[in-house]
LUMDREN-58279 format. One record per atom (N, C-alpha, C): residue number from 1; residue in one letter; chain; atom name; x, y, z. Coordinates in Angstrom, 3 decimals, always signed. Example, Ala and Ser with C-alpha at 12.3 -4.5 7.8 and 13.67 -1.06 7.14 Angstrom:
LUMDREN-58279
REC   num   residuo   cadena   atomo         xx         yy         zz
REC     1         A        A       N    +13.190     -5.690     +7.800
REC     1         A        A      CA    +12.300     -4.500     +7.800
REC     1         A        A       C    +13.200     -3.300     +7.800
REC     2         S        A       N    +12.850     -2.250     +7.080
REC     2         S        A      CA    +13.670     -1.060     +7.140
REC     2         S        A       C    +12.900     +0.030     +7.870
***
This chain:
LUMDREN-58279
REC   num   residuo   cadena   atomo         xx         yy         zz
REC     1         X        A       N     +0.798     -1.182     -0.108
REC     1         X        A      CA     +0.106     +0.214     +0.050
REC     1         X        A       C     +0.922     +1.507     -0.183
REC     2         X        A       N     +0.842     +2.280     -0.603
REC     2         X        A      CA     +1.116     +3.390     -0.858
REC     2         X        A       C     +0.317     +4.665     +0.310
REC     3         X        A       N     +1.889     +5.266     +0.668
REC     3         X        A      CA     +1.248     +5.941     +1.608
REC     3         X        A       C     +0.835     +7.928     +1.032
REC     4         X        A       N     -0.688     +8.402     +1.789
REC     4         X        A      CA     -1.298     +8.817     +1.060
REC     4         X        A       C     -1.150    +10.111     +2.581
REC     5         X        A       N     -0.559    +11.870     +1.517
REC     5         X        A      CA     -0.564    +13.183     +2.580
REC     5         X        A       C     -2.058    +13.181     +2.882
REC     6         X        A       N     -2.055    +13.921     +4.162
REC     6         X        A      CA     -3.675    +14.345     +4.676
REC     6         X        A       C     -3.145    +15.112     +5.927
REC     7         X        A       N     -3.796    +16.288     +5.730
REC     7         X        A      CA     -3.851    +16.864     +7.114
REC     7         X        A       C     -5.448    +17.110     +7.285
REC     8         X        A       N     -5.715    +16.857     +8.695
REC     8         X        A      CA     -6.891    +17.657     +9.528
REC     8         X        A       C     -6.798    +18.322    +10.392
REC     9         X        A       N     -7.779    +19.494     +9.695
REC     9         X        A      CA     -7.969    +20.404    +10.846
REC     9         X        A       C     -9.390    +20.618    +11.573
REC    10         X        A       N     -9.073    +20.905    +12.723
REC    10         X        A      CA    -10.906    +20.978    +13.418
REC    10         X        A       C    -11.504    +22.134    +12.974
REC    11         X        A       N    -12.372    +22.681    +12.976
REC    11         X        A      CA    -13.597    +23.241    +12.718
REC    11         X        A       C    -14.308    +23.566    +13.547
REC    12         X        A       N    -14.835    +24.787    +13.909
REC    12         X        A      CA    -16.086    +24.728    +14.908
REC    12         X        A       C    -17.962    +24.781    +14.567
REC    13         X        A       N    -17.683    +25.009    +12.640
REC    13         X        A      CA    -19.304    +24.705    +12.434
REC    13         X        A       C    -19.023    +24.795    +10.785
REC    14         X        A       N    -20.151    +23.931    +10.192
REC    14         X        A      CA    -19.877    +24.374     +8.067
REC    14         X        A       C    -20.310    +25.924     +8.389
REC    15         X        A       N    -19.540    +26.213     +7.284
REC    15         X        A      CA    -20.495    +27.353     +6.847
REC    15         X        A       C    -21.387    +27.291     +6.009
REC    16         X        A       N    -22.124    +28.953     +6.191
REC    16         X        A      CA    -23.863    +28.007     +5.195
REC    16         X        A       C    -23.448    +28.284     +3.827
REC    17         X        A       N    -24.121    +28.111     +3.190
REC    17         X        A      CA    -24.034    +28.215     +1.794
REC    17         X        A       C    -24.695    +29.919     +0.990
REC    18         X        A       N    -23.991    +30.290     +0.248
REC    18         X        A      CA    -24.252    +30.986     -0.224
REC    18         X        A       C    -25.631    +31.629     -1.151
REC    19         X        A       N    -26.187    +31.601     -1.200
REC    19         X        A      CA    -27.171    +31.782     -2.563
REC    19         X        A       C    -26.971    +33.415     -3.177
REC    20         X        A       N    -27.312    +33.185     -4.611
REC    20         X        A      CA    -27.570    +33.905     -5.047
REC    20         X        A       C    -28.595    +35.008     -5.538
REC    21         X        A       N    -28.851    +36.349     -5.005
REC    21         X        A      CA    -30.164    +37.194     -4.276
REC    21         X        A       C    -30.175    +37.865     -5.921
REC    22         X        A       N    -31.129    +37.246     -6.302
REC    22         X        A      CA    -31.475    +37.782     -7.620
REC    22         X        A       C    -30.863    +37.044     -8.932
REC    23         X        A       N    -30.715    +37.160    -10.256
REC    23         X        A      CA    -30.786    +36.341    -11.454
REC    23         X        A       C    -30.176    +36.913    -12.432
REC    24         X        A       N    -29.052    +36.599    -13.482
REC    24         X        A      CA    -28.962    +37.644    -14.574
REC    24         X        A       C    -30.024    +37.785    -16.080
REC    25         X        A       N    -30.539    +36.675    -14.910
REC    25         X        A      CA    -32.611    +37.111    -16.791
REC    25         X        A       C    -33.120    +38.192    -15.947
REC    26         X        A       N    -33.390    +38.241    -14.693
REC    26         X        A      CA    -33.586    +39.561    -13.926
REC    26         X        A       C    -33.983    +41.004    -15.305
REC    27         X        A       N    -32.979    +41.345    -15.075
REC    27         X        A      CA    -32.925    +42.688    -15.820
REC    27         X        A       C    -33.681    +42.177    -17.268
REC    28         X        A       N    -33.560    +41.456    -17.994
REC    28         X        A      CA    -34.317    +41.347    -19.562
REC    28         X        A       C    -35.392    +40.800    -19.423
REC    29         X        A       N    -35.928    +40.329    -17.545
REC    29         X        A      CA    -37.031    +40.102    -17.877
REC    29         X        A       C    -38.040    +41.402    -16.971
REC    30         X        A       N    -37.650    +42.093    -16.232
REC    30         X        A      CA    -37.669    +43.649    -16.308
REC    30         X        A       C    -37.909    +44.740    -17.218
REC    31         X        A       N    -37.259    +44.604    -18.432
REC    31         X        A      CA    -36.970    +45.198    -19.562
REC    31         X        A       C    -38.478    +44.875    -20.142
REC    32         X        A       N    -38.573    +43.388    -20.393
REC    32         X        A      CA    -39.954    +43.200    -21.582
REC    32         X        A       C    -41.164    +43.567    -20.938
REC    33         X        A       N    -41.225    +43.388    -19.402
REC    33         X        A      CA    -42.299    +43.659    -18.818
REC    33         X        A       C    -42.964    +45.267    -18.294
REC    34         X        A       N    -41.623    +45.836    -18.496
REC    34         X        A      CA    -41.909    +47.565    -18.316
REC    34         X        A       C    -41.691    +48.102    -19.787
REC    35         X        A       N    -41.689    +47.287    -20.786
REC    35         X        A      CA    -41.602    +47.556    -22.240
REC    35         X        A       C    -43.180    +47.254    -22.794
REC    36         X        A       N    -43.601    +47.919    -23.899
REC    36         X        A      CA    -44.498    +47.958    -24.913
REC    36         X        A       C    -44.782    +47.202    -25.555
REC    37         X        A       N    -43.819    +46.392    -25.793
REC    37         X        A      CA    -43.890    +45.328    -27.169
REC    37         X        A       C    -44.838    +44.152    -26.051
REC    38         X        A       N    -45.445    +43.384    -26.710
REC    38         X        A      CA    -46.501    +42.513    -26.644
REC    38         X        A       C    -45.738    +41.247    -26.845
REC    39         X        A       N    -44.835    +40.862    -27.697
REC    39         X        A      CA    -44.031    +39.539    -27.936
REC    39         X        A       C    -42.347    +40.238    -28.755
REC    40         X        A       N    -41.847    +39.471    -28.055
REC    40         X        A      CA    -40.311    +39.778    -28.584
REC    40         X        A       C    -39.710    +38.624    -29.018
REC    41         X        A       N    -38.685    +38.159    -29.051
REC    41         X        A      CA    -37.731    +37.260    -29.669
REC    41         X        A       C    -36.795    +37.623    -28.451
REC    42         X        A       N    -36.370    +36.341    -27.583
REC    42         X        A      CA    -35.101    +36.603    -26.990
REC    42         X        A       C    -33.418    +35.977    -27.366
REC    43         X        A       N    -32.377    +36.535    -27.280
REC    43         X        A      CA    -31.489    +35.762    -27.532
REC    43         X        A       C    -30.256    +36.288    -26.936
REC    44         X        A       N    -29.544    +35.644    -26.704
REC    44         X        A      CA    -28.471    +35.563    -25.019
REC    44         X        A       C    -26.998    +34.866    -25.918
REC    45         X        A       N    -26.303    +35.644    -26.047
REC    45         X        A      CA    -24.817    +34.708    -26.865
REC    45         X        A       C    -24.695    +33.667    -26.003
REC    46         X        A       N    -24.483    +32.610    -26.767
REC    46         X        A      CA    -23.734    +31.160    -26.271
REC    46         X        A       C    -24.842    +30.398    -25.498
REC    47         X        A       N    -26.061    +30.735    -25.558
REC    47         X        A      CA    -27.253    +30.706    -25.089
REC    47         X        A       C    -28.349    +29.435    -25.843
REC    48         X        A       N    -28.397    +28.488    -25.658
REC    48         X        A      CA    -29.787    +27.698    -27.286
REC    48         X        A       C    -30.766    +28.121    -26.461
REC    49         X        A       N    -31.821    +28.183    -27.125
REC    49         X        A      CA    -33.351    +28.882    -26.807
REC    49         X        A       C    -33.539    +28.111    -25.953
REC    50         X        A       N    -33.898    +26.895    -25.712
REC    50         X        A      CA    -34.047    +25.813    -24.912
REC    50         X        A       C    -34.034    +26.100    -23.575
REC    51         X        A       N    -32.944    +25.821    -23.422
REC    51         X        A      CA    -32.498    +26.394    -22.391
REC    51         X        A       C    -32.593    +27.984    -21.531
REC    52         X        A       N    -32.662    +28.574    -22.300
REC    52         X        A      CA    -33.174    +30.448    -22.115
REC    52         X        A       C    -34.513    +29.906    -21.400
REC    53         X        A       N    -35.181    +29.380    -22.016
REC    53         X        A      CA    -36.712    +29.217    -22.160
REC    53         X        A       C    -37.054    +28.237    -20.699
REC    54         X        A       N    -36.072    +27.387    -20.162
REC    54         X        A      CA    -36.019    +27.311    -19.151
REC    54         X        A       C    -35.709    +27.949    -17.493
REC    55         X        A       N    -34.643    +28.445    -17.963
REC    55         X        A      CA    -33.946    +29.868    -17.063
REC    55         X        A       C    -35.553    +30.892    -16.517
REC    56         X        A       N    -35.720    +31.301    -18.115
REC    56         X        A      CA    -36.761    +32.379    -17.806
REC    56         X        A       C    -38.180    +31.591    -17.232
REC    57         X        A       N    -38.211    +30.282    -16.978
REC    57         X        A      CA    -39.781    +30.214    -16.889
REC    57         X        A       C    -39.406    +30.082    -15.124
REC    58         X        A       N    -38.199    +29.594    -14.989
REC    58         X        A      CA    -37.406    +29.414    -13.675
REC    58         X        A       C    -38.009    +31.055    -13.071
REC    59         X        A       N    -37.405    +32.017    -13.131
REC    59         X        A      CA    -37.378    +32.828    -13.196
REC    59         X        A       C    -38.582    +34.230    -12.544
REC    60         X        A       N    -39.651    +33.487    -14.059
REC    60         X        A      CA    -40.816    +33.877    -13.537
REC    60         X        A       C    -41.478    +33.249    -12.557
REC    61         X        A       N    -41.721    +31.688    -12.892
REC    61         X        A      CA    -42.217    +31.427    -11.497
REC    61         X        A       C    -41.179    +32.114     -9.916
REC    62         X        A       N    -40.681    +32.261     -9.894
REC    62         X        A      CA    -39.901    +32.249     -8.009
REC    62         X        A       C    -40.342    +33.848     -8.809
REC    63         X        A       N    -40.488    +34.793     -9.060
REC    63         X        A      CA    -40.977    +36.161     -9.157
REC    63         X        A       C    -41.985    +36.177     -9.161
REC    64         X        A       N    -42.966    +35.389     -9.239
REC    64         X        A      CA    -44.691    +35.397     -9.992
REC    64         X        A       C    -44.918    +36.929    -10.609
REC    65         X        A       N    -44.076    +36.896    -11.575
REC    65         X        A      CA    -44.675    +37.553    -12.286
REC    65         X        A       C    -45.969    +36.953    -13.603
REC    66         X        A       N    -46.896    +37.357    -13.376
REC    66         X        A      CA    -48.059    +36.698    -14.112
REC    66         X        A       C    -48.151    +37.447    -15.110
REC    67         X        A       N    -49.113    +36.601    -16.383
REC    67         X        A      CA    -49.601    +37.309    -17.661
REC    67         X        A       C    -48.482    +36.955    -18.402
REC    68         X        A       N    -46.949    +36.447    -18.109
REC    68         X        A      CA    -45.796    +36.401    -19.088
REC    68         X        A       C    -45.355    +34.911    -19.292
REC    69         X        A       N    -45.366    +35.035    -20.622
REC    69         X        A      CA    -45.141    +32.943    -21.336
REC    69         X        A       C    -43.873    +32.954    -21.970
REC    70         X        A       N    -42.941    +32.265    -22.071
REC    70         X        A      CA    -41.871    +31.752    -22.333
REC    70         X        A       C    -42.038    +30.837    -23.556
REC    71         X        A       N    -41.667    +31.025    -24.652
REC    71         X        A      CA    -42.102    +30.065    -26.019
REC    71         X        A       C    -40.844    +29.530    -26.681
REC    72         X        A       N    -40.572    +28.635    -27.416
REC    72         X        A      CA    -39.914    +27.563    -28.764
REC    72         X        A       C    -40.388    +27.683    -29.184
REC    73         X        A       N    -39.873    +28.122    -30.480
REC    73         X        A      CA    -40.420    +27.806    -31.893
REC    73         X        A       C    -39.545    +27.884    -32.816
REC    74         X        A       N    -39.122    +26.751    -33.480
REC    74         X        A      CA    -37.759    +26.421    -34.593
REC    74         X        A       C    -36.787    +27.481    -34.215
REC    75         X        A       N    -36.067    +26.870    -32.790
REC    75         X        A      CA    -34.932    +27.192    -31.740
REC    75         X        A       C    -34.830    +28.496    -31.668
REC    76         X        A       N    -35.941    +29.313    -31.886
REC    76         X        A      CA    -35.949    +31.117    -31.526
REC    76         X        A       C    -37.165    +30.955    -30.230
REC    77         X        A       N    -36.460    +31.394    -29.132
REC    77         X        A      CA    -37.117    +32.044    -27.732
REC    77         X        A       C    -37.889    +33.264    -27.902
REC    78         X        A       N    -39.072    +32.978    -27.693
REC    78         X        A      CA    -40.066    +34.373    -27.293
REC    78         X        A       C    -40.505    +34.061    -25.918
REC    79         X        A       N    -40.515    +35.613    -25.803
REC    79         X        A      CA    -41.487    +36.419    -24.358
REC    79         X        A       C    -42.442    +37.123    -24.427
REC    80         X        A       N    -43.605    +36.362    -24.510
REC    80         X        A      CA    -45.085    +37.271    -24.769
REC    80         X        A       C    -45.801    +37.552    -22.934
REC    81         X        A       N    -46.969    +38.923    -23.869
REC    81         X        A      CA    -47.472    +39.187    -22.251
REC    81         X        A       C    -49.120    +38.582    -22.978
***
């Protein structure tokens, strides 16, 4: 058997997990809700339309925004009021 080097250090307690407050998609939703357009396309560089739909739906549900729907057609993400 080979020897393994290790180090054990006592601690008084585990740190609490830090959560993000908000999301990077919140400004996008805010701009849409406050805007005049009822239907817009959404694109974020490097993100797939289906991924965007999932993330936006999570934020809409978490923020309890009513009247906003996210859909994907032909790999294009749409927001509609």
